Residue frames relative to the residue before (quaternion, step in Angstrom):
aa qw qx qy qz dx dy dz
M 1.0000 0.0000 0.0000 0.0000 0.00 0.00 0.00
R 0.6450 0.5150 -0.3200 0.4652 3.54 0.99 -0.88
N 0.6522 0.5013 -0.3311 0.4624 3.64 0.90 -0.81
L 0.6536 0.4967 -0.3192 0.4735 3.55 0.98 -0.82
G 0.6122 0.5563 -0.3319 0.4535 3.60 1.03 -0.75
R 0.6434 0.5416 -0.3163 0.4390 3.56 0.96 -0.85
Q 0.6139 0.5666 -0.3360 0.4349 3.55 1.13 -0.63
F 0.7001 0.3839 -0.2171 0.5615 3.49 1.39 -0.42
S 0.4865 -0.6895 0.3814 0.3774 3.60 1.36 0.32
I 0.4631 0.6055 -0.4744 0.4403 3.52 1.09 0.91
D 0.0272 0.8188 -0.5684 0.0758 3.60 -0.56 1.16
E 0.1503 0.8040 -0.5504 0.1674 3.61 0.74 1.11
K 0.3546 -0.7283 0.5495 0.2045 3.54 -0.99 0.87
E 0.7009 0.4351 -0.2571 0.5033 3.63 0.99 -0.75
F 0.5364 -0.6720 0.4069 0.3083 3.56 -0.80 1.10
W 0.6611 0.5336 -0.3302 0.4114 3.59 0.81 -0.94
K 0.6705 0.4770 -0.3011 0.4818 3.58 1.02 -0.76
L 0.6208 0.5232 -0.3413 0.4738 3.58 1.05 -0.77
K 0.6410 0.5282 -0.3203 0.4555 3.60 0.94 -0.90
K 0.6944 0.4688 -0.3000 0.4561 3.58 0.84 -0.89
K 0.7302 0.4377 -0.2657 0.4523 3.62 0.74 -0.95
L 0.7488 0.3817 -0.2424 0.4846 3.62 0.85 -0.90
L 0.7855 0.3828 -0.2088 0.4392 3.56 0.52 -1.15
E 0.7437 0.3835 -0.2417 0.4913 3.58 0.86 -0.83
E 0.7699 0.3888 -0.2144 0.4583 3.62 0.59 -1.10
T 0.7594 0.3929 -0.2212 0.4692 3.61 0.80 -0.99
L 0.7915 0.3148 -0.1493 0.5022 3.58 0.90 -0.97
S 0.3676 -0.7905 0.4233 0.2463 3.55 1.40 -0.01
L 0.3061 0.7193 -0.5563 0.2819 3.61 0.92 0.81
T 0.4577 -0.7076 0.4874 0.2286 3.51 -1.10 0.86
P 0.6322 -0.5166 0.3933 0.4228 3.63 -1.12 0.34
S 0.6451 0.5003 -0.3506 0.4590 3.66 0.92 -0.68
E 0.6350 0.5261 -0.3325 0.4576 3.62 1.05 -0.70
L 0.7310 0.4407 -0.2180 0.4731 3.53 1.12 -0.78
E 0.3848 0.7666 -0.4551 0.2391 3.58 1.26 -0.07
P 0.6185 0.5311 -0.3845 0.4331 3.68 0.89 -0.66
L 0.6627 0.5005 -0.3159 0.4588 3.61 0.97 -0.72
V 0.6199 0.5289 -0.3333 0.4742 3.55 1.13 -0.69
I 0.6213 0.5195 -0.3286 0.4860 3.62 0.97 -0.85
Y 0.6709 0.5152 -0.2951 0.4443 3.54 0.83 -1.02
Q 0.6593 0.5102 -0.3143 0.4542 3.57 0.94 -0.88
H 0.6633 0.4877 -0.3149 0.4724 3.64 0.93 -0.82
L 0.6450 0.5164 -0.3212 0.4628 3.52 1.06 -0.76
K 0.6375 0.5170 -0.3224 0.4715 3.61 0.95 -0.81
N 0.6564 0.4911 -0.3184 0.4760 3.62 0.91 -0.93
S 0.6397 0.5231 -0.3312 0.4555 3.64 0.96 -0.74
L 0.6376 0.5169 -0.3321 0.4648 3.56 0.99 -0.74
H 0.6290 0.5182 -0.3368 0.4716 3.59 1.08 -0.63
N 0.7198 0.3978 -0.2325 0.5191 3.60 1.21 -0.47
K 0.6051 -0.6045 0.3244 0.4040 3.54 1.13 0.80
G 0.7448 -0.4209 0.2013 0.4771 3.52 1.11 0.82
L 0.5978 0.5799 -0.3527 0.4266 3.56 1.27 -0.12
H 0.3409 -0.6733 0.6028 0.2591 3.53 -1.08 0.73
Y 0.0635 0.7973 -0.5923 0.0975 3.56 -0.49 1.19
N 0.3406 0.7215 -0.5184 0.3077 3.54 0.00 1.29
K 0.2617 -0.7993 0.5221 0.1417 3.63 -0.21 1.21
S 0.6254 0.5350 -0.3426 0.4530 3.59 1.13 -0.59
Y 0.7868 0.1363 -0.0501 0.5999 3.58 1.04 -0.76
P 0.0650 -0.8737 0.4813 0.0297 3.59 0.56 1.20
N 0.8148 0.1032 -0.0260 0.5699 3.59 0.94 -0.78
L 0.0693 0.8071 -0.5765 0.1071 3.52 -0.41 1.28
E 0.0129 -0.7750 0.6316 0.0180 3.52 -1.14 0.66
F 0.0410 -0.7842 0.6190 -0.0129 3.52 -0.93 1.02
T 0.1810 -0.7460 0.6260 0.1375 3.52 -1.19 0.52
L 0.0200 -0.7818 0.6213 -0.0485 3.50 -0.79 1.16
G 0.7785 -0.0153 -0.0463 0.6258 3.56 -0.32 1.21
S 0.7272 -0.3738 0.2593 0.5140 3.55 -0.63 -1.00
Y 0.5687 0.5974 -0.3689 0.4286 3.57 1.27 0.38
K 0.2639 -0.7551 0.5830 0.1425 3.53 -1.01 0.90
F 0.1632 -0.7585 0.6255 0.0823 3.53 -1.04 0.87
H 0.1000 -0.8124 0.5744 0.0043 3.54 -0.61 1.22
F 0.0255 -0.7725 0.6345 -0.0052 3.52 -0.91 0.99
K 0.0310 0.7996 -0.5954 0.0726 3.59 -0.40 1.28
H 0.5936 -0.6314 0.3888 0.3128 3.48 -0.91 1.11
H 0.8639 0.0414 -0.0969 0.4925 3.56 -0.96 1.05
T 0.5856 0.5286 -0.3801 0.4829 3.55 1.18 0.67
V 0.5299 -0.6218 0.4704 0.3335 3.59 -1.12 0.73
V 0.3963 -0.6922 0.5576 0.2299 3.55 -1.01 0.99
Q 0.0979 -0.8053 0.5840 0.0288 3.57 -0.83 0.98
L 0.0319 0.7998 -0.5889 0.1116 3.49 -0.70 1.25
S 0.3376 -0.6985 0.5805 0.2473 3.56 -1.24 0.40
W 0.6422 -0.4763 0.3930 0.4542 3.55 -1.28 0.10
Q 0.6022 0.5490 -0.3867 0.4317 3.63 1.06 -0.51
H 0.5943 0.5568 -0.3499 0.4630 3.60 1.12 -0.65
I 0.6706 0.5055 -0.2778 0.4665 3.52 0.93 -1.02
R 0.6214 0.5502 -0.3123 0.4621 3.54 1.00 -0.84
E 0.6745 0.5076 -0.2648 0.4662 3.54 0.86 -1.13
L 0.6572 0.5091 -0.2964 0.4701 3.58 1.03 -0.89
L 0.6625 0.5045 -0.3106 0.4584 3.63 0.88 -0.89
I 0.6320 0.5118 -0.3312 0.4785 3.60 1.00 -0.85
A 0.6760 0.5043 -0.2981 0.4470 3.64 0.82 -0.92
I 0.6731 0.4739 -0.2958 0.4846 3.57 0.94 -0.83
S 0.6396 0.5091 -0.3394 0.4653 3.60 0.97 -0.72
L 0.6580 0.4947 -0.3205 0.4686 3.61 0.96 -0.74
L 0.6309 0.5236 -0.3291 0.4685 3.57 1.07 -0.71
L 0.6592 0.5028 -0.3009 0.4713 3.59 0.93 -0.90
L 0.6125 0.5354 -0.3303 0.4786 3.59 1.06 -0.76
K 0.6644 0.5010 -0.3155 0.4561 3.56 0.89 -0.88
I 0.6449 0.5201 -0.3118 0.4652 3.58 0.99 -0.88
I 0.7466 0.4340 -0.2310 0.4481 3.56 0.75 -1.02
D 0.8148 0.3055 -0.1098 0.4803 3.51 0.90 -0.98
G 0.7792 0.4260 -0.1806 0.4227 3.53 1.12 -0.59
L 0.6718 0.4702 -0.2930 0.4916 3.56 1.27 -0.24
P 0.4474 -0.7251 0.4561 0.2570 3.58 -0.67 1.09
Q 0.5891 0.5716 -0.3835 0.4232 3.62 1.08 -0.59
V 0.6957 0.4409 -0.2674 0.5000 3.58 1.08 -0.72
A 0.6529 0.5291 -0.3172 0.4394 3.58 0.95 -0.89
N 0.6994 0.4801 -0.2653 0.4582 3.58 1.06 -0.64
L 0.4725 0.6600 -0.4655 0.3529 3.63 1.21 0.01
S 0.4791 -0.6334 0.5199 0.3146 3.55 -1.11 0.66
S 0.6095 -0.5557 0.4115 0.3878 3.55 -1.22 0.46
F 0.0602 -0.7877 0.6120 0.0371 3.54 -1.16 0.57
D 0.2883 -0.7376 0.5843 0.1773 3.54 -1.24 0.52
D 0.0941 0.7631 -0.6343 0.0809 3.49 -1.03 0.85
K 0.5625 -0.6366 0.4083 0.3340 3.55 -0.94 0.89
N 0.7364 0.4141 -0.2463 0.4750 3.62 1.15 -0.48
V 0.6466 0.4935 -0.3007 0.4980 3.57 1.28 0.12
V 0.0940 -0.7428 0.6593 0.0689 3.57 -1.01 0.86
I 0.2023 -0.7812 0.5854 0.0780 3.51 -0.74 1.10
L 0.1574 -0.7779 0.6016 0.0904 3.58 -0.69 1.09
R 0.0541 -0.7908 0.6097 0.0056 3.59 -0.88 0.91
D 0.4965 -0.6092 0.5247 0.3270 3.49 -1.22 0.62
S 0.4223 -0.6863 0.5160 0.2905 3.57 -1.01 0.74
D 0.4551 -0.6998 0.4804 0.2691 3.60 -0.99 0.77
C-alpha cells in the first residue's frame, strides 16, 4: 500500500492516514469497501497487545463480514475462529484485487521498480 501511495505522491507512515488519503480520497473507495482492512488493522493492533483490544478512541467495535461477527471490546481478548480468519483473508484478497486490477487510476500507472516490490506478469 505504501509503495502504491508513493505513485500518487502520498507518503504517509501511519496506516490510518494512508488509508484516508490513498484509498478514500484518491481512489474513492467507500468505508464499507474498506471494512476488511479496518478489521485487519484492529486485529493486528490487538495481537500487539497480547490479544487484547486496547483502544480508548474506539472502545467497542463490531463488524459483520459475510456471516461472521468480529467483536472488539476495550481491554478484552479478541476471540475469533479459523472461519473468521478465512472470511477476512478472502475479503482482503478481493479488495486488493479490486484495487490492483479494477481501478483505472491504478491500472493506468506506469511501471515502476522498487527493491521491495516484485511484479508478476502473465507471459505472452
